[in-house]
N, C-alpha and C positions, 0 to 999 in steps of 0.2 A: 347160531341163530339168535336174532334179537328177541328180547322179551319185553313186555310192558306189564307193569303191575299197577292196578287201579283199585282204590278202596271204593266199592260200590255199596251204598246203604250199610256201611259199617263193616263189610266183609272184603278182605283183600282178594282180588281176582287177578290171576296172572295168565297172560296169553303169549303164545309164540307169534311173532310177526314174520310172516313168510307168505309166499304165493301158494303153498301147499294146501291141500284140502284139510279143513278143520282148523286152520290157523287164521289169525287176523291178517288180512292182506294190508300192505302198506297204505293202500288207498281207501280202506274201509273207514267209514265214519262211525262216530260213537253211537248214534241212534241205531245203526244196524247191528253193532256189537251188543248193545243192551237188549234189543229185541230178538236177534237171531242166535246169539251165543248164550245169553243169560236168561232168556225167556221173560224179560221184564217188558211186557207188551203194553203197560200203561202209558209208556212214552210213545206217542203217535207220530207217524210220518204223514205229513200233509203235503207241502209243496216240495220238500226235499231240496230246497234252495235257500233256506234261511229267512223266508219272507213271512211265514204265517204264525210261527211261535208254537205250533202244536208239539214239537219235539223238545220243548224247553225242559232242561234239567238244571240242577245247581252244581256247578263245577268250581271247586275251591271257594265257595261262598257267593259266587256270582251266577245269575241266570244266563244260560247260553243256549243257542240253537244247536242241539247236538248233531244235527245233520251237517253242520259246518265245521265240526271239530274232528280231526283224524284221531282214531283210537291210539295209533302209534305215538301221537304227541301227548298222550295223557299219562305217561309214566309218572308214578308218584302222586297222582291227583286224587282228590276226594270228590266223588260224584254221589249226589242224592237224586233219586227218581221219585215219582209219585208213590211207588210202593214203599219207599223208605220213610214216608211220613206217618204211616200207621204205627201203633204200638206193636212192636215185634213179638211181644209175649202174649198179648191178649187179642191182637187183630183189630182193636178198637181204632176207629178213625181219629186223626188228629183234630184239634179244635177247628182249624181252618177247613179241613175237608168236611167236617160235620156241619159247619156253618153254611157251606155250599149246598149240602143236602137239605138242611132246614129251611133255606131260603129259595129253593128251586132255582139255583143260579147255574142251571145247565139245561139243555134240551137233549140233543143227541149225545152229548158227552164227549165227542171226539176231541174238541179243543180244550176241554175242562182241565185235564192234567197239566197242560202247559200253562194255563192261566193260574192254576193253583201254585205251581212251582215259581212263577214270576212273583206272585203275591207272597209266598213263603220267603223268598230271597229278600224282598222288600222288608217284611216284618222282622226278619233276623237282624237287619241293619238298622231299622227304624221302627221300634214298637209303637210309635204314636204318629203315623204318617197323616198328612192332610189329604183331602180329596184330590188335590192336584198331584200329590206324591203318588197316590194310588193310580190315578189315570196315567201318569208318566210311566210307572212301572209296568202297566199293562199295554202300553202303546205298541209293543212288538207282537202282541197276540191278536190274531184275527179270528173272529167268530161270526158265522153267518146266521146262527139260530137264535141266540139268546140276547136279551137286552143287557148291556153292560151296567145298567142301573141295578139289576139283581145281583150282579157280581160285586159291585161296589157295596151294596147293602150287606152281602155275605161277609165281605172282608171287614167292614166296619163292625159287624156283630162279633166276628172272631177277635178283633182287637179288644172289644169290651170284655169278652169272656177271658182272654189272656190277662187283661188288666185286673180283673176280679181274682184270678188265680194268684197273680203276683202279690196282690194286697193280702191274700190269705197265706202267702208263703208256700204255695203248693206247686209252683211251676217247676 
């Protein structure tokens, strides 16, 4: 039997790839494995066709629509979900997550995890993005409820907070 090992939020998870009950089916997408096998339900299923961005996770440093990635193709991959952003010891939200809360950059919250993961991937690669960089990074995330202005403000505030921590040598 084939196996796939994926580091999810810092923990290696190994699955048997097979059609049998309890296994990851060869056709199973990463979003379904995260939600159904690992109970990481912060990653949402919206369109299930790669168009809305709700299921965005970070895969090997890049934001991806996890509904478009087969779990069986993720052997050896590093995956970060919204649950992986909080402090694992204290449960404290990340700076980015807290900035979304502080700036009311969500309404129903369904698309928020995907938006935050897209922003996180951007900030990991570019800690000082322009407004255009932020807009481009979020272009694959669709939200019906909240103004993207609030989202941009939250991300800009998080950038400022992270910059302050770097200046203090605390990051």
